[in-house]
C-alpha positions in Angstrom: 34.2 1.3 -19.7 36.0 0.3 -16.5 32.9 1.4 -14.5 30.6 -0.8 -16.6 33.0 -3.7 -16.2 33.0 -3.1 -12.5 29.1 -3.2 -12.4 29.1 -6.4 -14.4 31.8 -7.9 -12.1 29.7 -7.0 -9.1 26.6 -8.6 -10.6 28.6 -11.7 -11.5 29.8 -11.8 -7.9 26.3 -11.5 -6.5 25.0 -14.3 -8.7 28.0 -16.5 -7.8 27.6 -16.0 -4.1 23.9 -16.6 -4.2 24.4 -19.8 -6.3 26.9 -20.9 -3.7 24.3 -20.6 -1.0 25.7 -17.4 0.6 22.9 -15.3 2.2 21.9 -12.3 0.1 22.3 -10.2 3.3 26.0 -10.9 3.0 26.3 -11.2 -0.8 24.6 -8.0 -1.7 26.8 -5.7 0.4 29.9 -7.5 -0.8 28.8 -7.1 -4.4 28.0 -3.4 -3.8 31.4 -2.9 -2.3 33.0 -4.5 -5.3 31.1 -2.2 -7.7 32.0 0.9 -5.6 35.7 0.1 -5.4 35.9 -0.6 -9.2 34.3 2.8 -9.9 36.6 4.6 -7.4 33.7 5.9 -5.4 33.8 6.3 -1.6 33.2 2.9 -0.2 31.9 3.5 3.3 29.8 6.5 2.3 28.1 4.4 -0.4 27.3 1.7 2.0 26.0 3.9 4.9 24.5 6.8 3.0 23.3 5.2 -0.3 22.6 1.5 0.4 21.2 1.7 3.9 18.7 4.6 3.2 17.4 2.7 0.1 17.1 -0.5 2.1 15.3 1.4 4.9 13.0 3.1 2.4 11.8 -0.2 0.9 11.1 -1.6 4.4 9.3 1.6 5.4 7.0 1.3 2.3 6.4 -2.5 2.2 7.2 -4.2 5.5 3.6 -4.0 6.6 2.5 -6.0 3.5 5.2 -8.7 4.1 4.1 -9.0 7.8 0.4 -9.2 7.1 0.9 -11.7 4.2 3.1 -13.9 6.4 0.7 -13.9 9.3 -2.2 -14.8 6.9 -0.2 -17.6 5.4 0.7 -19.0 8.9 -3.0 -18.9 9.9 -3.9 -20.8 6.7 -1.2 -23.4 7.6 -2.0 -23.8 11.3 -5.8 -24.0 10.9 -5.3 -26.7 8.4 -7.1 -24.6 5.7 -4.2 -24.9 3.3 -4.1 -28.7 3.5 -7.9 -28.9 3.3 -8.0 -26.9 0.0 -5.0 -28.8 -1.5 -6.4 -32.2 -0.5 -9.9 -31.4 -1.8 -8.6 -30.4 -5.2 -6.5 -33.5 -5.4 -9.4 -35.7 -4.4 -11.7 -34.3 -6.9 -9.3 -34.5 -9.8 -7.7 -37.8 -8.8 -4.3 -39.3 -9.3 -4.8 -39.4 -13.1 -4.8 -35.6 -13.1 -2.0 -35.3 -10.5 -0.2 -32.4 -12.3 -3.3 -30.2 -12.8 -4.4 -30.9 -9.2 -1.1 -29.8 -7.7 -1.0 -26.7 -10.0 -4.5 -25.6 -9.1 -3.9 -26.3 -5.4 -0.9 -24.0 -5.4 -2.6 -21.4 -7.5 -5.7 -21.2 -5.2 -3.5 -20.7 -2.1 -1.1 -18.2 -3.6 -3.9 -16.2 -5.3 -5.5 -15.9 -1.8 -2.3 -14.4 -0.4 -0.5 -17.5 1.1 3.3 -17.2 0.9 4.7 -19.4 -1.8 7.1 -20.9 0.7 4.2 -22.0 2.9 2.5 -23.4 -0.2 5.5 -25.4 -1.2 5.8 -27.0 2.2 2.1 -27.7 2.5 1.7 -29.2 -1.0 4.9 -31.1 -1.5 3.9 -34.2 0.6 0.5 -34.3 -1.3 2.3 -33.9 -4.6 4.7 -36.8 -3.8 1.8 -39.1 -3.0 -0.2 -38.2 -6.1 2.9 -38.6 -8.3 3.6 -42.0 -6.8 0.1 -43.2 -7.4 0.1 -41.9 -11.0 3.7 -43.3 -11.6 4.9 -39.9 -12.6 8.6 -38.9 -12.4 9.4 -37.4 -9.1 11.7 -34.8 -10.8 8.6 -33.0 -12.2 7.2 -32.1 -8.7 9.3 -28.9 -8.3 8.2 -27.5 -11.7 4.6 -28.4 -11.0 4.6 -26.5 -7.7 6.5 -23.6 -9.3 3.9 -23.3 -12.1 1.1 -22.9 -9.6 3.0 -20.8 -7.0 5.6 -18.7 -8.9 4.0 -17.6 -12.1 0.5 -16.4 -13.1 -0.9 -15.9 -9.5 2.2 -13.9 -8.6 2.3 -11.4 -11.4 -0.6 -11.7 -13.9 -4.0 -12.3 -12.3 -5.8 -9.1 -11.3 -6.4 -8.7 -7.6 -3.6 -10.9 -6.3 -2.1 -9.6 -3.1 1.4 -10.7 -4.1 4.2 -8.2 -3.4 5.1 -8.3 -7.1 1.6 -6.9 -7.8 1.8 -4.3 -5.0 5.2 -2.7 -5.7 4.1 -0.9 -9.0 1.0 0.7 -7.3 2.7 3.7 -5.5 4.7 4.5 -8.7 1.8 4.4 -11.1 -1.1 5.3 -8.8 -2.9 2.0 -9.7 -4.7 -0.8 -7.8 -4.1 -4.6 -7.7 -6.7 -5.0 -10.4 -4.8 -2.9 -13.0 -5.4 -3.9 -16.7 -7.5 -7.0 -15.7 -8.0 -8.2 -19.3 -4.2 -8.2 -20.1 -3.6 -9.9 -16.7 -6.1 -12.7 -17.4 -4.7 -13.3 -20.9 -1.1 -13.3 -19.7 -2.1 -15.7 -16.9 -3.8 -18.0 -19.3 -0.7 -18.1 -21.5 1.5 -19.0 -18.5 -0.9 -21.7 -17.3 -1.5 -23.2 -20.7 2.1 -23.3 -21.7 3.2 -24.7 -18.3 0.6 -27.4 -18.3 1.3 -28.4 -21.9 5.0 -28.7 -21.1 4.5 -30.7 -17.9 2.0 -33.1 -19.4 4.3 -33.6 -22.4 7.2 -34.3 -20.1 5.0 -36.6 -18.0 4.1 -38.7 -21.0 7.7 -39.0 -21.9 8.8 -39.8 -18.3 6.0 -42.2 -17.2 7.3 -45.6 -16.3 10.9 -44.2 -16.7 13.8 -45.4 -14.7 12.8 -43.5 -11.6 9.2 -44.7 -11.7 9.7 -47.9 -9.6 11.1 -45.7 -6.8 7.9 -43.6 -6.9 5.6 -46.6 -7.0 5.4 -47.8 -3.3 2.1 -47.3 -1.6 1.4 -43.8 -0.3 1.9 -44.7 3.4 5.3 -46.3 2.7 6.3 -43.4 0.5 5.4 -40.9 3.2 7.4 -42.9 5.8 10.4 -42.8 3.5 10.0 -39.1 3.0 9.8 -38.5 6.8 13.5 -39.5 6.9 14.5 -37.0 4.2 15.8 -33.5 4.4 12.8 -31.8 2.8 10.3 -33.3 5.2 12.3 -32.3 8.2 12.3 -28.7 7.0 8.6 -28.8 6.5 8.1 -30.2 10.0 10.3 -27.5 11.5 8.1 -24.8 10.0 4.9 -26.6 11.2 6.2 -26.9 14.7 3.4 -24.8 16.1 0.6 -26.4 14.1 -2.2 -28.0 16.1 -3.3 -31.5 15.7 -7.0 -30.5 15.3 -8.8 -31.7 12.2 -8.8 -29.2 9.3 -11.8 -27.0 8.8 -14.6 -28.0 6.3 -13.8 -27.2 2.7 -16.2 -24.2 2.6 -14.7 -22.6 5.7 -11.2 -23.3 4.4 -12.0 -21.5 1.1 -13.6 -18.4 2.8 -10.3 -16.6 3.6 -9.0 -16.9 0.0 -12.3 -15.4 -1.3 -12.3 -12.7 1.3 -8.9 -11.4 0.5 -9.8 -10.9 -3.1 -13.3 -9.5 -2.5 -12.3 -7.1 0.3 -9.4 -5.9 -1.8 -11.8 -4.9 -4.6 -14.3 -3.3 -2.1 -11.6 -1.2 -0.4 -10.0 -0.2 -3.7 -13.1 0.7 -5.6 -15.7 1.7 -3.0 -14.5 2.4 0.6 -11.2 4.2 0.2 -12.2 6.4 -2.8 -15.2 7.6 -0.9 -13.2 8.3 2.3 -10.3 10.0 0.5 -12.3 12.0 -2.1 -11.0 15.5 -2.3 -8.2 15.0 0.1 -5.0 16.8 -1.1 -1.5 15.5 -0.4 -0.8 15.5 3.3 2.3 17.5 4.3 2.6 15.5 7.6 2.9 12.3 5.5 5.8 13.6 3.4 3.5 15.1 0.7 2.1 11.6 -0.2 -0.9 11.7 -2.5 -3.6 9.5 -1.0 -5.1 8.9 -4.4 -1.9 7.1 -5.5 -1.9 4.9 -2.4 -5.4 3.6 -2.5 -4.4 0.3 -4.2 -1.7 -0.4 -1.6 -3.8 0.5 1.4 -6.6 -1.6 0.0 -4.4 -4.7 0.1 -3.3 -4.0 3.6 -6.9 -3.5 4.8 -8.1 -6.6 3.0 -5.4 -8.8 4.6 -5.9 -7.3 8.1 -9.6 -7.8 8.0 -9.3 -11.3 6.7 -6.8 -12.2 9.4 -9.2 -11.0 12.1 -12.2 -12.9 10.6 -10.0 -16.1 10.1 -9.0 -16.0 13.7 -12.6 -15.6 14.9 -13.9 -18.4 12.7 -11.1 -20.8 13.7 -10.4 -19.9 17.3 -10.7 -23.5 18.5 -8.2 -24.6 15.9 -5.6 -22.1 17.2 -4.9 -23.1 20.8 -1.6 -21.2 20.7 -2.8 -18.1 18.8 0.0 -15.8 20.1 2.6 -18.3 18.9 1.0 -18.5 15.5 0.9 -14.8 15.1 4.4 -14.4 16.3 5.7 -17.1 14.0 3.9 -15.5 11.0 5.3 -12.1 11.8 8.9 -13.5 12.3 8.6 -15.4 9.0 8.3 -12.1 7.2 11.7 -10.8 8.4 14.0 -12.7 6.1 12.1 -12.3 2.8 11.6 -8.6 3.5 15.2 -8.1 4.4 16.4 -10.1 1.4 14.4 -8.0 -1.0 15.3 -4.7 0.8 19.1 -5.4 0.7 18.8 -6.1 -3.1 17.1 -2.8 -3.5 20.0 -1.2 -1.5 22.4 -3.0 -3.9 20.6 -1.5 -6.8 20.7 2.0 -5.3 24.5 1.7 -5.0 24.8 0.6 -8.6 22.5 3.4 -9.7 24.6 6.0 -7.9 27.7 5.1 -10.0 28.5 7.3 -13.0 28.6 4.2 -15.3 25.0 3.4 -14.5 23.9 6.4 -16.5 25.3 4.8 -19.6 23.4 1.6 -18.8 20.2 3.5 -18.1 20.4 5.5 -21.3 21.0 2.3 -23.3 18.0 0.6 -21.8 15.8 3.7 -22.3 17.0 3.9 -25.9 15.4 0.5 -26.7 12.3 1.0 -28.9 12.0 4.7 -28.0 8.5 4.8 -29.6 7.2 2.1 -27.3 8.4 2.5 -23.6 6.7 -0.8 -22.7 9.4 -2.8 -24.5 12.2 -0.9 -22.7 10.4 -1.3 -19.4 10.1 -5.0 -20.0 13.7 -5.5 -20.8 14.9 -3.4 -17.8 12.7 -5.2 -15.3 13.4 -8.7 -16.7 17.2 -8.2 -16.8 17.3 -6.7 -13.3 15.1 -9.5 -11.9 17.4 -12.1 -13.5 20.5 -10.4 -12.1 19.2 -10.1 -8.6 17.4 -13.5 -8.6 14.4 -11.7 -7.2 11.2 -10.5 -9.0 10.4 -7.9 -6.3 14.0 -6.8 -6.0 14.5 -6.4 -9.7 11.2 -4.5 -10.1 12.0 -2.2 -7.2 15.4 -1.3 -8.6 14.0 -0.6 -12.0 11.1 1.5 -10.8 13.2 3.4 -8.2 15.7 4.4 -10.8 13.6 4.8 -13.9 9.9 4.6 -12.7 9.2 8.3 -13.2 10.7 8.3 -16.6 8.7 5.4 -17.7 5.5 6.9 -16.4 6.1 10.2 -18.2 7.0 8.4 -21.4 4.0 6.1 -21.1 1.6 9.0 -20.6 3.2 10.9 -23.5 2.7 7.8 -25.7 -0.9 7.4 -24.6 -0.3 4.3 -22.5 -2.4 4.1 -19.4 -0.6 3.7 -16.0 -2.6 0.4 -15.5 -0.9 -1.1 -18.6 2.5 0.0 -17.3 1.7 -1.7 -14.0 0.6 -5.0 -15.5 3.5 -5.1 -18.0 5.9 -4.4 -15.2 4.5 -7.2 -13.0 4.4 -9.8 -15.8 8.0 -8.8 -16.9 9.4 -9.3 -13.4 8.2 -12.9 -13.4 10.4 -13.9 -16.4 14.1 -14.2 -15.7 13.7 -14.0 -11.9 13.5 -17.8 -11.6 17.1 -18.4 -12.7 19.1 -21.0 -10.7 20.3 -18.6 -8.0 16.7 -17.5 -7.1 16.1 -18.2 -3.4 12.6 -19.7 -4.0 14.0 -22.1 -6.6 16.8 -23.2 -4.2 14.3 -23.7 -1.3 11.8 -25.5 -3.5 14.5 -28.0 -4.6 15.6 -28.6 -1.0 12.0 -29.2 0.0 11.6 -31.8 -2.7 15.0 -33.4 -2.1 16.1 -32.9 -5.7 19.0 -31.1 -7.4 19.2 -28.5 -10.1 20.5 -31.2 -12.4 17.4 -33.3 -11.9 14.7 -30.7 -12.0 15.8 -27.2 -13.0 15.2 -27.6 -16.7 11.5 -28.0 -16.2 11.4 -25.2 -13.7 13.0 -22.9 -16.3 10.4 -23.9 -18.9 7.4 -23.2 -16.7 8.7 -20.3 -14.6 10.9 -18.4 -17.1 10.0 -19.4 -20.7 6.2 -19.4 -20.1 6.1 -16.0 -18.4 8.4 -14.5 -21.1 6.0 -15.9 -23.8 3.1 -14.4 -21.9 4.9 -11.0 -21.8 5.4 -11.1 -25.6 1.7 -11.8 -26.1 0.7 -9.0 -23.7 3.1 -6.5 -25.5 1.6 -7.5 -28.9 -1.9 -7.0 -27.6 -1.2 -3.6 -26.1 0.4 -2.5 -29.3 -2.7 -3.5 -31.2 -5.6 -2.7 -28.7 -4.2 -0.7 -25.8 -5.5 -1.3 -22.3 -8.4 -3.7 -21.5 
């Protein structure tokens, strides 16, 4: 019992430190140390020979995806393609449909592989202007961006290159298009619930007390924003962006389409043909190429799209080396933050008390491992404040068990993949989540002003989608 209390205390410390703004690179080792000391385990050995190898293993496996994704996002930002796509959607839908316009702009960019942080910085000024014209409450802007960037394009839609859709692939031998029917239905539930919530809140808040502040003309509003904290952060990230006009809409949309199309071509045609009959390679640690096709396909799709984007927009990238360097550097902190949480999970999993927790989770609904898997991933994502971190911990400690149980129950690995991805997008957006904190800073709003709506669209909506998907799999299986 003391060991379990120590784990709970360590988790509480991690949440508290993250909520207080302490970097997870500091908070996670401190929390791991607290858990180790409470359990009476060797402290230094746990940090150096349990936490660090797990951290390094995650970076070894997924750093390339973080780097390529960040470079692609920086190219979309510096060429002006992200602004062009967002502006075009807003212009076509108009201020009267400000909320759907912002959601769809964020969704188009994140589904194409642009980092959610880049999307938030690119779309926030546009959202502020549209909300001002429509006289909508400014407090709804973070939840509107979160719905488009943090939910269905992150975990549900088949083919998305998001890290949350990539992590399950090596464990289950699947591709980014796993269980497309379930993904589309889950994504539709998230989008439908989120839009219904935001439109209902907008009707209640229109012409509310904060509406006069949002009513000045767009130019005056943007000048006001230029003096605020959020706008300064965005400008700092855009320091290397050129002043050239953005590309035409068709050219701006091509990279988004290419990432998805090439992902499918590599996953279904090119790599299966090249790797047909290849046994596990001893020089690669016995890795089975067949189980890595999905992950390699995403890497190749991003790399090819980056090259083609540079060639098509060379004149818009006068400082190409700086753009590529800034993109690669932008991958460092997100990758390290996730990896250190995986290391924290490895330390907790090495403690004797974790076996009791693992057995309790595995004992939930023994006839349907999808329910147990959903609970484990959701809880761990909520505890760590990270969808990818929670998923990595759950799969690293119990992934083989869930795969074996799923196969024994006749559940396809593709269903395990999609349920894992959707489940990780539920409780991950609790107040201490790094993306939530950053988004509120960009929008110059507080948790008190805007978090309730973020919780509705980024936690409640995905959990509802997860329930729907679980019911469908129980009735119809994979599709």
